[in-house]
C-alpha positions in Angstrom: -2.9 3.6 -5.3 0.2 4.5 -3.3 2.4 3.7 -0.4 4.8 6.1 1.2 7.5 4.3 3.2 8.2 6.4 6.3 10.1 3.7 8.1 10.3 0.0 7.2 11.8 -3.1 8.8 11.8 -5.8 6.1 11.5 -5.2 2.4 11.2 -8.8 1.1 11.4 -9.8 -2.5 8.8 -12.4 -3.5 7.8 -14.0 -6.8 4.4 -12.5 -7.9 1.7 -14.7 -9.3 1.4 -14.4 -13.1 -2.3 -13.5 -13.2 -2.1 -11.2 -10.2 -3.3 -7.5 -10.4 -1.9 -5.7 -7.4 -1.6 -2.0 -6.6 1.2 -0.6 -4.6 0.1 -0.3 -0.9 -2.4 -3.2 -1.1 -2.4 -5.9 1.6 -1.1 -9.1 -0.1 -1.1 -12.8 0.8 0.7 -15.8 -0.5 -0.9 -18.5 -2.6 -0.2 -22.2 -2.2 2.9 -21.9 -4.4 4.3 -19.1 -2.2 3.6 -16.4 -4.8 2.3 -12.9 -3.9 -1.3 -12.3 -4.7 -3.9 -9.7 -3.5 -5.3 -10.6 -0.1 -8.9 -11.9 -0.5 -11.5 -14.3 0.8 -9.7 -17.1 -1.1 -6.3 -16.2 0.5 -7.3 -14.3 3.6 -4.0 -14.5 5.7 -2.1 -11.2 5.2 1.6 -11.4 4.4 2.5 -7.7 4.0 2.1 -4.5 2.0 2.8 -4.4 -1.7 5.8 -2.1 -2.5 5.3 -2.4 -6.3 2.5 -2.4 -8.8 1.6 -5.2 -11.1 -0.9 -3.7 -13.5 -1.6 -3.5 -17.2 -3.6 -0.2 -17.1 -2.1 2.3 -14.7 0.8 3.3 -12.5 0.3 3.4 -8.7 3.2 5.5 -7.7 2.3 8.1 -5.1 1.3 11.5 -6.5 1.8 10.4 -10.1 -0.8 10.7 -12.9 -2.2 7.2 -13.6 -1.0 7.3 -17.2 2.7 7.8 -16.2 5.0 4.8 -16.3 8.6 4.1 -15.3 9.8 2.4 -18.5 7.7 2.2 -21.7 8.5 -1.5 -22.2 7.0 -2.4 -18.8 3.5 -1.1 -19.5 2.8 -0.2 -15.8 4.1 -3.6 -14.5 6.9 -2.8 -12.1 7.4 -6.6 -11.6 7.9 -7.3 -15.3 11.7 -7.6 -15.4 12.2 -9.8 -12.4 8.7 -11.3 -11.8 9.2 -10.3 -8.2 7.5 -7.8 -5.9 8.8 -5.9 -2.9 6.6 -6.8 0.1 7.0 -4.9 3.4 6.4 -6.9 6.5 7.6 -7.3 10.1 6.7 -3.7 11.1 7.3 -0.1 10.0 5.4 3.0 9.4 3.7 3.9 6.2 1.2 6.3 4.6 -1.2 4.8 2.2 -4.4 5.6 0.3 -5.4 1.9 0.1 -8.1 1.8 2.7 -11.9 1.3 3.0 -14.1 4.4 3.5 -14.8 3.5 7.1 -11.2 4.1 8.1 -11.8 7.8 7.5 -14.0 7.9 10.6 -11.8 5.6 12.7 -10.0 6.9 15.8 -6.2 6.9 16.2 -5.0 3.6 17.6 -7.8 1.6 15.8 -6.7 -1.8 14.7 -7.0 -2.3 11.0 -7.6 -5.6 9.2 -7.8 -6.5 5.4 -10.7 -6.9 3.0 -9.8 -7.6 -0.6 -6.4 -6.0 -0.2 -7.7 -2.8 1.4 -7.2 -1.8 5.1 -10.5 -1.9 7.0 -11.8 -1.7 10.5 -13.8 -4.9 10.3 -12.7 -8.6 10.4 -15.0 -10.0 7.7 -12.2 -11.8 5.8 -9.5 -12.2 8.5 -9.1 -11.6 12.2 -5.4 -11.1 11.8 -4.5 -7.5 12.7 -2.6 -5.8 9.8 -2.0 -2.3 11.1 -2.6 0.3 13.8 -3.9 3.6 12.7 -1.5 6.4 13.6 -3.1 9.3 11.9 -6.6 9.6 10.4 -6.7 10.1 6.7 -5.7 13.6 5.6 -3.7 15.2 2.8 -0.1 14.0 2.8 2.0 15.5 4.0 0.1 17.5 6.6 2.1 20.1 8.4 5.8 19.4 8.0 6.4 17.9 4.6 7.9 14.5 4.3 9.7 13.1 1.3 8.6 9.5 1.5 12.2 8.3 1.8 12.5 6.4 5.1 14.0 8.7 7.8 14.3 11.8 5.5 12.1 14.9 5.7 12.0 17.7 3.2 10.3 20.9 4.1 8.3 22.6 1.4 7.1 19.4 -0.5 3.6 19.7 -2.0 0.9 17.3 -0.8 0.6 14.0 -2.8 -2.2 13.3 -5.2 -4.0 10.0 -5.4 -5.2 7.9 -8.3 -7.2 5.8 -5.8 -8.9 9.0 -4.5 -8.6 11.6 -7.2 -11.2 14.0 -5.9 -10.0 13.9 -2.2 -6.4 12.7 -2.1 -6.0 11.5 1.5 -3.5 9.1 3.1 -3.8 7.2 6.4 -0.6 6.8 8.4 -0.2 3.3 9.9 2.1 1.1 11.9 2.4 -2.3 10.2 1.7 -5.1 12.6 2.4 -8.1 10.3 
């Protein structure tokens, strides 16, 4: 449940649907009111990647234990104060653990689509390309350590954990196409 912003182009701020449950790094769509919701068969057109988490049960910050939270009063909901969510779109490069199992066996330069908010190699819910796979899933960082701050590298950082994949914390690096 994490997204590492390597480089981003647009970090939009959009109102999030009240009933939405979205993990950071998921592919999101807009509902008929223009609010952010998880991409799904009901709302298949992808808008971007969630930069925040709206949850009542766990944090989705990269490498953080799921029980950790920013502010006690927010109860894991990073959108609580403003009712808005950061959504990355219009390009950029990211590392994420929000992908289907078949992405692990995909080749570099494979086009990825979205199924229920997760990056996938198949077009079951949408034929809109969401991302291009730049690096197959592996521990993050691999080799030279990266901080996750766009444009800034820090050598010696430890690899990130993953609440989404606790037994094998791996991240796919992607180029966002939407």
